[in-house]
mmCIF file of the N, C-alpha and C atoms, coordinates in Angstrom:
data_MODEL
# 
_entry.id   MODEL 
# 
loop_
_atom_site.group_PDB 
_atom_site.id 
_atom_site.type_symbol 
_atom_site.label_atom_id 
_atom_site.label_alt_id 
_atom_site.label_comp_id 
_atom_site.label_asym_id 
_atom_site.label_entity_id 
_atom_site.label_seq_id 
_atom_site.pdbx_PDB_ins_code 
_atom_site.Cartn_x 
_atom_site.Cartn_y 
_atom_site.Cartn_z 
_atom_site.occupancy 
_atom_site.B_iso_or_equiv 
_atom_site.pdbx_formal_charge 
_atom_site.auth_seq_id 
_atom_site.auth_comp_id 
_atom_site.auth_asym_id 
_atom_site.auth_atom_id 
_atom_site.pdbx_PDB_model_num 
ATOM 1   N N  . UNK A 1 1  ? -56.992 -72.907 23.199 1.00 0.00 ? 1  UNK A N  1 
ATOM 2   C CA . UNK A 1 1  ? -55.935 -73.774 23.650 1.00 0.00 ? 1  UNK A CA 1 
ATOM 3   C C  . UNK A 1 1  ? -55.172 -72.501 24.178 1.00 0.00 ? 1  UNK A C  1 
ATOM 4   N N  . UNK A 1 2  ? -55.006 -72.586 25.362 1.00 0.00 ? 2  UNK A N  1 
ATOM 5   C CA . UNK A 1 2  ? -53.816 -71.471 26.014 1.00 0.00 ? 2  UNK A CA 1 
ATOM 6   C C  . UNK A 1 2  ? -52.524 -71.830 26.087 1.00 0.00 ? 2  UNK A C  1 
ATOM 7   N N  . UNK A 1 3  ? -51.154 -70.524 25.608 1.00 0.00 ? 3  UNK A N  1 
ATOM 8   C CA . UNK A 1 3  ? -50.003 -71.357 25.988 1.00 0.00 ? 3  UNK A CA 1 
ATOM 9   C C  . UNK A 1 3  ? -49.716 -70.907 27.487 1.00 0.00 ? 3  UNK A C  1 
ATOM 10  N N  . UNK A 1 4  ? -48.941 -72.044 27.764 1.00 0.00 ? 4  UNK A N  1 
ATOM 11  C CA . UNK A 1 4  ? -48.288 -72.117 29.204 1.00 0.00 ? 4  UNK A CA 1 
ATOM 12  C C  . UNK A 1 4  ? -47.549 -71.149 29.383 1.00 0.00 ? 4  UNK A C  1 
ATOM 13  N N  . UNK A 1 5  ? -47.409 -70.526 30.508 1.00 0.00 ? 5  UNK A N  1 
ATOM 14  C CA . UNK A 1 5  ? -46.425 -69.662 30.892 1.00 0.00 ? 5  UNK A CA 1 
ATOM 15  C C  . UNK A 1 5  ? -44.813 -70.610 31.084 1.00 0.00 ? 5  UNK A C  1 
ATOM 16  N N  . UNK A 1 6  ? -43.711 -69.790 30.643 1.00 0.00 ? 6  UNK A N  1 
ATOM 17  C CA . UNK A 1 6  ? -42.407 -70.583 30.306 1.00 0.00 ? 6  UNK A CA 1 
ATOM 18  C C  . UNK A 1 6  ? -41.911 -69.735 31.268 1.00 0.00 ? 6  UNK A C  1 
ATOM 19  N N  . UNK A 1 7  ? -40.929 -70.192 31.931 1.00 0.00 ? 7  UNK A N  1 
ATOM 20  C CA . UNK A 1 7  ? -39.293 -69.541 32.263 1.00 0.00 ? 7  UNK A CA 1 
ATOM 21  C C  . UNK A 1 7  ? -38.086 -70.136 32.147 1.00 0.00 ? 7  UNK A C  1 
ATOM 22  N N  . UNK A 1 8  ? -37.322 -69.342 32.515 1.00 0.00 ? 8  UNK A N  1 
ATOM 23  C CA . UNK A 1 8  ? -35.917 -69.847 32.420 1.00 0.00 ? 8  UNK A CA 1 
ATOM 24  C C  . UNK A 1 8  ? -34.912 -70.294 33.244 1.00 0.00 ? 8  UNK A C  1 
ATOM 25  N N  . UNK A 1 9  ? -34.480 -71.844 33.489 1.00 0.00 ? 9  UNK A N  1 
ATOM 26  C CA . UNK A 1 9  ? -33.723 -72.271 34.133 1.00 0.00 ? 9  UNK A CA 1 
ATOM 27  C C  . UNK A 1 9  ? -32.227 -72.395 33.986 1.00 0.00 ? 9  UNK A C  1 
ATOM 28  N N  . UNK A 1 10 ? -31.456 -72.410 34.576 1.00 0.00 ? 10 UNK A N  1 
ATOM 29  C CA . UNK A 1 10 ? -29.799 -72.833 34.460 1.00 0.00 ? 10 UNK A CA 1 
ATOM 30  C C  . UNK A 1 10 ? -30.320 -74.751 34.870 1.00 0.00 ? 10 UNK A C  1 
ATOM 31  N N  . UNK A 1 11 ? -29.638 -75.196 33.922 1.00 0.00 ? 11 UNK A N  1 
ATOM 32  C CA . UNK A 1 11 ? -29.156 -76.777 34.166 1.00 0.00 ? 11 UNK A CA 1 
ATOM 33  C C  . UNK A 1 11 ? -28.322 -76.945 35.060 1.00 0.00 ? 11 UNK A C  1 
ATOM 34  N N  . UNK A 1 12 ? -28.440 -77.875 36.118 1.00 0.00 ? 12 UNK A N  1 
ATOM 35  C CA . UNK A 1 12 ? -26.938 -77.755 37.111 1.00 0.00 ? 12 UNK A CA 1 
ATOM 36  C C  . UNK A 1 12 ? -26.956 -79.633 37.588 1.00 0.00 ? 12 UNK A C  1 
ATOM 37  N N  . UNK A 1 13 ? -25.930 -80.424 37.392 1.00 0.00 ? 13 UNK A N  1 
ATOM 38  C CA . UNK A 1 13 ? -25.199 -81.081 37.710 1.00 0.00 ? 13 UNK A CA 1 
ATOM 39  C C  . UNK A 1 13 ? -25.460 -82.721 37.153 1.00 0.00 ? 13 UNK A C  1 
ATOM 40  N N  . UNK A 1 14 ? -26.128 -82.757 35.696 1.00 0.00 ? 14 UNK A N  1 
ATOM 41  C CA . UNK A 1 14 ? -26.399 -83.351 35.147 1.00 0.00 ? 14 UNK A CA 1 
ATOM 42  C C  . UNK A 1 14 ? -26.858 -82.986 33.807 1.00 0.00 ? 14 UNK A C  1 
ATOM 43  N N  . UNK A 1 15 ? -26.749 -83.560 32.753 1.00 0.00 ? 15 UNK A N  1 
ATOM 44  C CA . UNK A 1 15 ? -27.504 -83.007 31.124 1.00 0.00 ? 15 UNK A CA 1 
ATOM 45  C C  . UNK A 1 15 ? -28.657 -83.735 31.158 1.00 0.00 ? 15 UNK A C  1 
ATOM 46  N N  . UNK A 1 16 ? -29.701 -82.778 30.591 1.00 0.00 ? 16 UNK A N  1 
ATOM 47  C CA . UNK A 1 16 ? -30.996 -82.888 30.678 1.00 0.00 ? 16 UNK A CA 1 
ATOM 48  C C  . UNK A 1 16 ? -31.217 -82.983 29.375 1.00 0.00 ? 16 UNK A C  1 
ATOM 49  N N  . UNK A 1 17 ? -32.438 -84.343 28.859 1.00 0.00 ? 17 UNK A N  1 
ATOM 50  C CA . UNK A 1 17 ? -33.052 -84.231 27.819 1.00 0.00 ? 17 UNK A CA 1 
ATOM 51  C C  . UNK A 1 17 ? -34.361 -84.132 27.914 1.00 0.00 ? 17 UNK A C  1 
ATOM 52  N N  . UNK A 1 18 ? -34.962 -82.972 26.546 1.00 0.00 ? 18 UNK A N  1 
ATOM 53  C CA . UNK A 1 18 ? -36.207 -83.011 26.861 1.00 0.00 ? 18 UNK A CA 1 
ATOM 54  C C  . UNK A 1 18 ? -36.593 -82.367 25.425 1.00 0.00 ? 18 UNK A C  1 
ATOM 55  N N  . UNK A 1 19 ? -37.733 -83.507 25.288 1.00 0.00 ? 19 UNK A N  1 
ATOM 56  C CA . UNK A 1 19 ? -38.350 -82.660 23.811 1.00 0.00 ? 19 UNK A CA 1 
ATOM 57  C C  . UNK A 1 19 ? -37.128 -83.377 22.819 1.00 0.00 ? 19 UNK A C  1 
ATOM 58  N N  . UNK A 1 20 ? -36.344 -84.865 23.013 1.00 0.00 ? 20 UNK A N  1 
ATOM 59  C CA . UNK A 1 20 ? -35.651 -85.058 22.035 1.00 0.00 ? 20 UNK A CA 1 
ATOM 60  C C  . UNK A 1 20 ? -34.367 -83.675 21.882 1.00 0.00 ? 20 UNK A C  1 
ATOM 61  N N  . UNK A 1 21 ? -34.152 -82.902 22.609 1.00 0.00 ? 21 UNK A N  1 
ATOM 62  C CA . UNK A 1 21 ? -33.092 -82.153 22.595 1.00 0.00 ? 21 UNK A CA 1 
ATOM 63  C C  . UNK A 1 21 ? -32.233 -82.254 23.913 1.00 0.00 ? 21 UNK A C  1 
ATOM 64  N N  . UNK A 1 22 ? -30.331 -82.309 23.712 1.00 0.00 ? 22 UNK A N  1 
ATOM 65  C CA . UNK A 1 22 ? -30.153 -82.668 25.427 1.00 0.00 ? 22 UNK A CA 1 
ATOM 66  C C  . UNK A 1 22 ? -29.727 -81.406 25.337 1.00 0.00 ? 22 UNK A C  1 
ATOM 67  N N  . UNK A 1 23 ? -29.522 -80.708 26.949 1.00 0.00 ? 23 UNK A N  1 
ATOM 68  C CA . UNK A 1 23 ? -29.422 -79.355 27.556 1.00 0.00 ? 23 UNK A CA 1 
ATOM 69  C C  . UNK A 1 23 ? -27.728 -80.092 28.572 1.00 0.00 ? 23 UNK A C  1 
ATOM 70  N N  . UNK A 1 24 ? -26.981 -79.383 28.259 1.00 0.00 ? 24 UNK A N  1 
ATOM 71  C CA . UNK A 1 24 ? -25.668 -80.159 28.440 1.00 0.00 ? 24 UNK A CA 1 
ATOM 72  C C  . UNK A 1 24 ? -25.546 -79.077 30.142 1.00 0.00 ? 24 UNK A C  1 
ATOM 73  N N  . UNK A 1 25 ? -25.164 -79.815 30.734 1.00 0.00 ? 25 UNK A N  1 
ATOM 74  C CA . UNK A 1 25 ? -24.858 -78.684 32.733 1.00 0.00 ? 25 UNK A CA 1 
ATOM 75  C C  . UNK A 1 25 ? -24.502 -77.377 32.479 1.00 0.00 ? 25 UNK A C  1 
ATOM 76  N N  . UNK A 1 26 ? -25.094 -76.473 32.763 1.00 0.00 ? 26 UNK A N  1 
ATOM 77  C CA . UNK A 1 26 ? -24.566 -75.055 32.754 1.00 0.00 ? 26 UNK A CA 1 
ATOM 78  C C  . UNK A 1 26 ? -25.606 -74.434 31.876 1.00 0.00 ? 26 UNK A C  1 
ATOM 79  N N  . UNK A 1 27 ? -26.266 -75.017 30.862 1.00 0.00 ? 27 UNK A N  1 
ATOM 80  C CA . UNK A 1 27 ? -26.807 -74.191 29.689 1.00 0.00 ? 27 UNK A CA 1 
ATOM 81  C C  . UNK A 1 27 ? -27.944 -73.341 30.465 1.00 0.00 ? 27 UNK A C  1 
ATOM 82  N N  . UNK A 1 28 ? -29.177 -73.085 29.292 1.00 0.00 ? 28 UNK A N  1 
ATOM 83  C CA . UNK A 1 28 ? -29.930 -72.664 30.177 1.00 0.00 ? 28 UNK A CA 1 
ATOM 84  C C  . UNK A 1 28 ? -31.552 -73.271 29.071 1.00 0.00 ? 28 UNK A C  1 
ATOM 85  N N  . UNK A 1 29 ? -32.232 -73.547 30.234 1.00 0.00 ? 29 UNK A N  1 
ATOM 86  C CA . UNK A 1 29 ? -33.567 -74.142 29.333 1.00 0.00 ? 29 UNK A CA 1 
ATOM 87  C C  . UNK A 1 29 ? -35.100 -73.424 29.782 1.00 0.00 ? 29 UNK A C  1 
ATOM 88  N N  . UNK A 1 30 ? -35.915 -73.256 28.765 1.00 0.00 ? 30 UNK A N  1 
ATOM 89  C CA . UNK A 1 30 ? -37.350 -72.641 29.402 1.00 0.00 ? 30 UNK A CA 1 
ATOM 90  C C  . UNK A 1 30 ? -38.239 -73.834 29.132 1.00 0.00 ? 30 UNK A C  1 
ATOM 91  N N  . UNK A 1 31 ? -39.165 -73.810 30.149 1.00 0.00 ? 31 UNK A N  1 
ATOM 92  C CA . UNK A 1 31 ? -39.702 -74.913 30.532 1.00 0.00 ? 31 UNK A CA 1 
ATOM 93  C C  . UNK A 1 31 ? -41.127 -73.975 31.248 1.00 0.00 ? 31 UNK A C  1 
ATOM 94  N N  . UNK A 1 32 ? -42.282 -74.795 30.793 1.00 0.00 ? 32 UNK A N  1 
ATOM 95  C CA . UNK A 1 32 ? -43.646 -74.644 31.763 1.00 0.00 ? 32 UNK A CA 1 
ATOM 96  C C  . UNK A 1 32 ? -43.693 -75.264 33.106 1.00 0.00 ? 32 UNK A C  1 
ATOM 97  N N  . UNK A 1 33 ? -44.239 -74.548 33.811 1.00 0.00 ? 33 UNK A N  1 
ATOM 98  C CA . UNK A 1 33 ? -44.750 -75.125 35.264 1.00 0.00 ? 33 UNK A CA 1 
ATOM 99  C C  . UNK A 1 33 ? -44.586 -76.748 35.395 1.00 0.00 ? 33 UNK A C  1 
ATOM 100 N N  . UNK A 1 34 ? -45.584 -77.551 34.572 1.00 0.00 ? 34 UNK A N  1 
ATOM 101 C CA . UNK A 1 34 ? -44.992 -78.813 34.315 1.00 0.00 ? 34 UNK A CA 1 
ATOM 102 C C  . UNK A 1 34 ? -43.802 -79.480 34.394 1.00 0.00 ? 34 UNK A C  1 
ATOM 103 N N  . UNK A 1 35 ? -43.175 -79.563 33.363 1.00 0.00 ? 35 UNK A N  1 
ATOM 104 C CA . UNK A 1 35 ? -41.797 -79.928 33.318 1.00 0.00 ? 35 UNK A CA 1 
ATOM 105 C C  . UNK A 1 35 ? -41.239 -79.446 34.071 1.00 0.00 ? 35 UNK A C  1 
ATOM 106 N N  . UNK A 1 36 ? -41.074 -78.302 34.274 1.00 0.00 ? 36 UNK A N  1 
ATOM 107 C CA . UNK A 1 36 ? -39.959 -77.666 35.697 1.00 0.00 ? 36 UNK A CA 1 
ATOM 108 C C  . UNK A 1 36 ? -40.264 -78.052 36.976 1.00 0.00 ? 36 UNK A C  1 
ATOM 109 N N  . UNK A 1 37 ? -40.998 -78.817 37.321 1.00 0.00 ? 37 UNK A N  1 
ATOM 110 C CA . UNK A 1 37 ? -41.652 -79.241 38.727 1.00 0.00 ? 37 UNK A CA 1 
ATOM 111 C C  . UNK A 1 37 ? -41.178 -80.688 38.571 1.00 0.00 ? 37 UNK A C  1 
ATOM 112 N N  . UNK A 1 38 ? -41.082 -81.521 37.341 1.00 0.00 ? 38 UNK A N  1 
ATOM 113 C CA . UNK A 1 38 ? -41.025 -82.856 37.058 1.00 0.00 ? 38 UNK A CA 1 
ATOM 114 C C  . UNK A 1 38 ? -39.226 -82.603 37.619 1.00 0.00 ? 38 UNK A C  1 
ATOM 115 N N  . UNK A 1 39 ? -38.768 -81.841 36.758 1.00 0.00 ? 39 UNK A N  1 
ATOM 116 C CA . UNK A 1 39 ? -36.967 -81.302 36.751 1.00 0.00 ? 39 UNK A CA 1 
ATOM 117 C C  . UNK A 1 39 ? -36.388 -80.847 37.928 1.00 0.00 ? 39 UNK A C  1 
ATOM 118 N N  . UNK A 1 40 ? -37.184 -80.279 38.930 1.00 0.00 ? 40 UNK A N  1 
ATOM 119 C CA . UNK A 1 40 ? -36.603 -78.936 39.533 1.00 0.00 ? 40 UNK A CA 1 
ATOM 120 C C  . UNK A 1 40 ? -35.767 -79.339 40.707 1.00 0.00 ? 40 UNK A C  1 
ATOM 121 N N  . UNK A 1 41 ? -35.614 -80.963 40.514 1.00 0.00 ? 41 UNK A N  1 
ATOM 122 C CA . UNK A 1 41 ? -34.037 -80.913 41.338 1.00 0.00 ? 41 UNK A CA 1 
ATOM 123 C C  . UNK A 1 41 ? -32.905 -80.739 40.533 1.00 0.00 ? 41 UNK A C  1 
ATOM 124 N N  . UNK A 1 42 ? -32.935 -80.423 38.957 1.00 0.00 ? 42 UNK A N  1 
ATOM 125 C CA . UNK A 1 42 ? -31.623 -80.237 38.333 1.00 0.00 ? 42 UNK A CA 1 
ATOM 126 C C  . UNK A 1 42 ? -31.870 -79.029 37.844 1.00 0.00 ? 42 UNK A C  1 
ATOM 127 N N  . UNK A 1 43 ? -32.772 -78.184 38.167 1.00 0.00 ? 43 UNK A N  1 
ATOM 128 C CA . UNK A 1 43 ? -32.630 -77.098 37.390 1.00 0.00 ? 43 UNK A CA 1 
ATOM 129 C C  . UNK A 1 43 ? -32.663 -75.581 38.324 1.00 0.00 ? 43 UNK A C  1 
ATOM 130 N N  . UNK A 1 44 ? -32.070 -74.261 38.270 1.00 0.00 ? 44 UNK A N  1 
ATOM 131 C CA . UNK A 1 44 ? -32.035 -73.223 39.249 1.00 0.00 ? 44 UNK A CA 1 
ATOM 132 C C  . UNK A 1 44 ? -32.599 -71.943 38.489 1.00 0.00 ? 44 UNK A C  1 
ATOM 133 N N  . UNK A 1 45 ? -33.833 -71.844 38.926 1.00 0.00 ? 45 UNK A N  1 
ATOM 134 C CA . UNK A 1 45 ? -34.358 -70.571 38.514 1.00 0.00 ? 45 UNK A CA 1 
ATOM 135 C C  . UNK A 1 45 ? -33.734 -69.337 38.160 1.00 0.00 ? 45 UNK A C  1 
ATOM 136 N N  . UNK A 1 46 ? -33.354 -68.850 36.763 1.00 0.00 ? 46 UNK A N  1 
ATOM 137 C CA . UNK A 1 46 ? -33.039 -67.376 36.341 1.00 0.00 ? 46 UNK A CA 1 
ATOM 138 C C  . UNK A 1 46 ? -33.847 -66.000 36.714 1.00 0.00 ? 46 UNK A C  1 
ATOM 139 N N  . UNK A 1 47 ? -34.087 -65.148 37.214 1.00 0.00 ? 47 UNK A N  1 
ATOM 140 C CA . UNK A 1 47 ? -34.724 -64.265 37.275 1.00 0.00 ? 47 UNK A CA 1 
ATOM 141 C C  . UNK A 1 47 ? -34.506 -63.592 36.527 1.00 0.00 ? 47 UNK A C  1 
ATOM 142 N N  . UNK A 1 48 ? -35.494 -63.060 35.612 1.00 0.00 ? 48 UNK A N  1 
ATOM 143 C CA . UNK A 1 48 ? -35.666 -62.353 34.254 1.00 0.00 ? 48 UNK A CA 1 
ATOM 144 C C  . UNK A 1 48 ? -34.969 -60.817 34.740 1.00 0.00 ? 48 UNK A C  1 
ATOM 145 N N  . UNK A 1 49 ? -35.150 -60.054 35.816 1.00 0.00 ? 49 UNK A N  1 
ATOM 146 C CA . UNK A 1 49 ? -34.661 -58.961 36.218 1.00 0.00 ? 49 UNK A CA 1 
ATOM 147 C C  . UNK A 1 49 ? -33.244 -59.379 36.479 1.00 0.00 ? 49 UNK A C  1 
ATOM 148 N N  . UNK A 1 50 ? -32.402 -59.975 36.696 1.00 0.00 ? 50 UNK A N  1 
ATOM 149 C CA . UNK A 1 50 ? -30.926 -60.282 36.654 1.00 0.00 ? 50 UNK A CA 1 
ATOM 150 C C  . UNK A 1 50 ? -30.548 -60.291 35.064 1.00 0.00 ? 50 UNK A C  1 
ATOM 151 N N  . UNK A 1 51 ? -31.301 -61.317 34.400 1.00 0.00 ? 51 UNK A N  1 
ATOM 152 C CA . UNK A 1 51 ? -30.667 -61.414 32.906 1.00 0.00 ? 51 UNK A CA 1 
ATOM 153 C C  . UNK A 1 51 ? -30.620 -60.240 32.302 1.00 0.00 ? 51 UNK A C  1 
ATOM 154 N N  . UNK A 1 52 ? -31.558 -59.375 32.363 1.00 0.00 ? 52 UNK A N  1 
ATOM 155 C CA . UNK A 1 52 ? -31.727 -58.164 31.980 1.00 0.00 ? 52 UNK A CA 1 
ATOM 156 C C  . UNK A 1 52 ? -30.949 -56.700 32.094 1.00 0.00 ? 52 UNK A C  1 
ATOM 157 N N  . UNK A 1 53 ? -30.380 -56.974 33.811 1.00 0.00 ? 53 UNK A N  1 
ATOM 158 C CA . UNK A 1 53 ? -29.727 -55.860 34.210 1.00 0.00 ? 53 UNK A CA 1 
ATOM 159 C C  . UNK A 1 53 ? -28.533 -56.518 33.803 1.00 0.00 ? 53 UNK A C  1 
ATOM 160 N N  . UNK A 1 54 ? -27.869 -57.813 33.864 1.00 0.00 ? 54 UNK A N  1 
ATOM 161 C CA . UNK A 1 54 ? -26.099 -58.312 33.757 1.00 0.00 ? 54 UNK A CA 1 
ATOM 162 C C  . UNK A 1 54 ? -26.037 -57.704 32.370 1.00 0.00 ? 54 UNK A C  1 
ATOM 163 N N  . UNK A 1 55 ? -26.893 -57.683 30.985 1.00 0.00 ? 55 UNK A N  1 
ATOM 164 C CA . UNK A 1 55 ? -26.835 -57.252 29.670 1.00 0.00 ? 55 UNK A CA 1 
ATOM 165 C C  . UNK A 1 55 ? -26.184 -55.906 29.717 1.00 0.00 ? 55 UNK A C  1 
ATOM 166 N N  . UNK A 1 56 ? -27.448 -54.802 30.482 1.00 0.00 ? 56 UNK A N  1 
ATOM 167 C CA . UNK A 1 56 ? -27.050 -53.343 30.686 1.00 0.00 ? 56 UNK A CA 1 
ATOM 168 C C  . UNK A 1 56 ? -25.898 -53.168 31.240 1.00 0.00 ? 56 UNK A C  1 
ATOM 169 N N  . UNK A 1 57 ? -25.723 -53.748 32.278 1.00 0.00 ? 57 UNK A N  1 
ATOM 170 C CA . UNK A 1 57 ? -24.441 -53.561 32.919 1.00 0.00 ? 57 UNK A CA 1 
ATOM 171 C C  . UNK A 1 57 ? -22.825 -54.475 32.782 1.00 0.00 ? 57 UNK A C  1 
ATOM 172 N N  . UNK A 1 58 ? -22.762 -55.100 31.728 1.00 0.00 ? 58 UNK A N  1 
ATOM 173 C CA . UNK A 1 58 ? -21.729 -55.663 31.321 1.00 0.00 ? 58 UNK A CA 1 
ATOM 174 C C  . UNK A 1 58 ? -20.717 -55.033 31.520 1.00 0.00 ? 58 UNK A C  1 
ATOM 175 N N  . UNK A 1 59 ? -20.490 -54.186 31.095 1.00 0.00 ? 59 UNK A N  1 
ATOM 176 C CA . UNK A 1 59 ? -19.306 -53.197 30.437 1.00 0.00 ? 59 UNK A CA 1 
ATOM 177 C C  . UNK A 1 59 ? -19.041 -52.414 31.290 1.00 0.00 ? 59 UNK A C  1 
ATOM 178 N N  . UNK A 1 60 ? -20.396 -51.718 31.972 1.00 0.00 ? 60 UNK A N  1 
ATOM 179 C CA . UNK A 1 60 ? -20.197 -50.292 32.910 1.00 0.00 ? 60 UNK A CA 1 
ATOM 180 C C  . UNK A 1 60 ? -19.394 -50.515 34.425 1.00 0.00 ? 60 UNK A C  1 
ATOM 181 N N  . UNK A 1 61 ? -18.255 -49.478 34.588 1.00 0.00 ? 61 UNK A N  1 
ATOM 182 C CA . UNK A 1 61 ? -17.694 -50.046 35.752 1.00 0.00 ? 61 UNK A CA 1 
ATOM 183 C C  . UNK A 1 61 ? -18.227 -48.809 36.635 1.00 0.00 ? 61 UNK A C  1 
ATOM 184 N N  . UNK A 1 62 ? -18.004 -49.178 37.994 1.00 0.00 ? 62 UNK A N  1 
ATOM 185 C CA . UNK A 1 62 ? -18.315 -48.657 39.311 1.00 0.00 ? 62 UNK A CA 1 
ATOM 186 C C  . UNK A 1 62 ? -17.653 -47.964 39.924 1.00 0.00 ? 62 UNK A C  1 
ATOM 187 N N  . UNK A 1 63 ? -17.731 -47.517 41.210 1.00 0.00 ? 63 UNK A N  1 
ATOM 188 C CA . UNK A 1 63 ? -16.261 -47.188 42.327 1.00 0.00 ? 63 UNK A CA 1 
ATOM 189 C C  . UNK A 1 63 ? -15.545 -48.013 42.569 1.00 0.00 ? 63 UNK A C  1 
ATOM 190 N N  . UNK A 1 64 ? -16.483 -49.188 42.555 1.00 0.00 ? 64 UNK A N  1 
ATOM 191 C CA . UNK A 1 64 ? -15.894 -50.437 43.498 1.00 0.00 ? 64 UNK A CA 1 
ATOM 192 C C  . UNK A 1 64 ? -14.570 -51.182 42.509 1.00 0.00 ? 64 UNK A C  1 
ATOM 193 N N  . UNK A 1 65 ? -15.142 -50.667 41.063 1.00 0.00 ? 65 UNK A N  1 
ATOM 194 C CA . UNK A 1 65 ? -14.062 -51.348 40.121 1.00 0.00 ? 65 UNK A CA 1 
ATOM 195 C C  . UNK A 1 65 ? -12.745 -50.669 40.166 1.00 0.00 ? 65 UNK A C  1 
ATOM 196 N N  . UNK A 1 66 ? -12.579 -48.773 40.324 1.00 0.00 ? 66 UNK A N  1 
ATOM 197 C CA . UNK A 1 66 ? -11.739 -48.409 40.211 1.00 0.00 ? 66 UNK A CA 1 
ATOM 198 C C  . UNK A 1 66 ? -10.467 -48.700 41.349 1.00 0.00 ? 66 UNK A C  1 
ATOM 199 N N  . UNK A 1 67 ? -9.274  -48.525 40.862 1.00 0.00 ? 67 UNK A N  1 
ATOM 200 C CA . UNK A 1 67 ? -8.079  -48.523 41.902 1.00 0.00 ? 67 UNK A CA 1 
ATOM 201 C C  . UNK A 1 67 ? -8.247  -47.842 43.227 1.00 0.00 ? 67 UNK A C  1 
ATOM 202 N N  . UNK A 1 68 ? -7.928  -48.687 44.115 1.00 0.00 ? 68 UNK A N  1 
ATOM 203 C CA . UNK A 1 68 ? -7.957  -47.615 45.516 1.00 0.00 ? 68 UNK A CA 1 
ATOM 204 C C  . UNK A 1 68 ? -7.043  -46.336 45.319 1.00 0.00 ? 68 UNK A C  1 
ATOM 205 N N  . UNK A 1 69 ? -7.431  -45.359 46.163 1.00 0.00 ? 69 UNK A N  1 
ATOM 206 C CA . UNK A 1 69 ? -7.020  -44.200 46.177 1.00 0.00 ? 69 UNK A CA 1 
ATOM 207 C C  . UNK A 1 69 ? -5.998  -43.412 47.235 1.00 0.00 ? 69 UNK A C  1 
ATOM 208 N N  . UNK A 1 70 ? -5.511  -44.546 47.770 1.00 0.00 ? 70 UNK A N  1 
ATOM 209 C CA . UNK A 1 70 ? -4.998  -44.700 49.546 1.00 0.00 ? 70 UNK A CA 1 
ATOM 210 C C  . UNK A 1 70 ? -5.580  -44.512 50.398 1.00 0.00 ? 70 UNK A C  1 
ATOM 211 N N  . UNK A 1 71 ? -5.366  -44.334 51.379 1.00 0.00 ? 71 UNK A N  1 
ATOM 212 C CA . UNK A 1 71 ? -5.877  -43.951 52.977 1.00 0.00 ? 71 UNK A CA 1 
ATOM 213 C C  . UNK A 1 71 ? -5.674  -42.325 53.166 1.00 0.00 ? 71 UNK A C  1 
ATOM 214 N N  . UNK A 1 72 ? -6.813  -41.846 52.957 1.00 0.00 ? 72 UNK A N  1 
ATOM 215 C CA . UNK A 1 72 ? -6.607  -40.299 53.704 1.00 0.00 ? 72 UNK A CA 1 
ATOM 216 C C  . UNK A 1 72 ? -6.553  -40.356 54.829 1.00 0.00 ? 72 UNK A C  1 
ATOM 217 N N  . UNK A 1 73 ? -6.580  -41.245 55.750 1.00 0.00 ? 73 UNK A N  1 
ATOM 218 C CA . UNK A 1 73 ? -6.047  -40.898 57.348 1.00 0.00 ? 73 UNK A CA 1 
ATOM 219 C C  . UNK A 1 73 ? -4.614  -40.755 56.980 1.00 0.00 ? 73 UNK A C  1 
ATOM 220 N N  . UNK A 1 74 ? -3.871  -41.150 56.497 1.00 0.00 ? 74 UNK A N  1 
ATOM 221 C CA . UNK A 1 74 ? -2.108  -41.490 56.768 1.00 0.00 ? 74 UNK A CA 1 
ATOM 222 C C  . UNK A 1 74 ? -2.225  -39.996 56.255 1.00 0.00 ? 74 UNK A C  1 
ATOM 223 N N  . UNK A 1 75 ? -1.393  -39.087 57.041 1.00 0.00 ? 75 UNK A N  1 
ATOM 224 C CA . UNK A 1 75 ? -1.430  -38.124 56.912 1.00 0.00 ? 75 UNK A CA 1 
ATOM 225 C C  . UNK A 1 75 ? -0.051  -37.571 56.459 1.00 0.00 ? 75 UNK A C  1 
ATOM 226 N N  . UNK A 1 76 ? 1.138   -38.398 57.295 1.00 0.00 ? 76 UNK A N  1 
ATOM 227 C CA . UNK A 1 76 ? 2.348   -38.462 57.307 1.00 0.00 ? 76 UNK A CA 1 
ATOM 228 C C  . UNK A 1 76 ? 3.415   -38.982 56.307 1.00 0.00 ? 76 UNK A C  1 
ATOM 229 N N  . UNK A 1 77 ? 2.674   -39.170 54.894 1.00 0.00 ? 77 UNK A N  1 
ATOM 230 C CA . UNK A 1 77 ? 3.040   -39.867 54.054 1.00 0.00 ? 77 UNK A CA 1 
ATOM 231 C C  . UNK A 1 77 ? 2.764   -38.618 52.512 1.00 0.00 ? 77 UNK A C  1 
ATOM 232 N N  . UNK A 1 78 ? 2.650   -37.752 52.807 1.00 0.00 ? 78 UNK A N  1 
ATOM 233 C CA . UNK A 1 78 ? 2.538   -36.577 51.591 1.00 0.00 ? 78 UNK A CA 1 
ATOM 234 C C  . UNK A 1 78 ? 2.996   -36.233 51.249 1.00 0.00 ? 78 UNK A C  1 
# 
């Protein structure tokens, strides 16, 4: 018997009961294609790449995060 490929989804707008377990709105759930198709109205796919990059970059600061350094074109306030 082959194992079905599962994907991760975020539950939206309602709580879902699947396999005797309740998944509240905002939680994540792993489903195969058949189950996800039946519940697709209430699911938001979560990209695997987005999950892994969010974990890597969660503490890293970028240049966008730093405080502004002033206007380089404003020469008369030096």
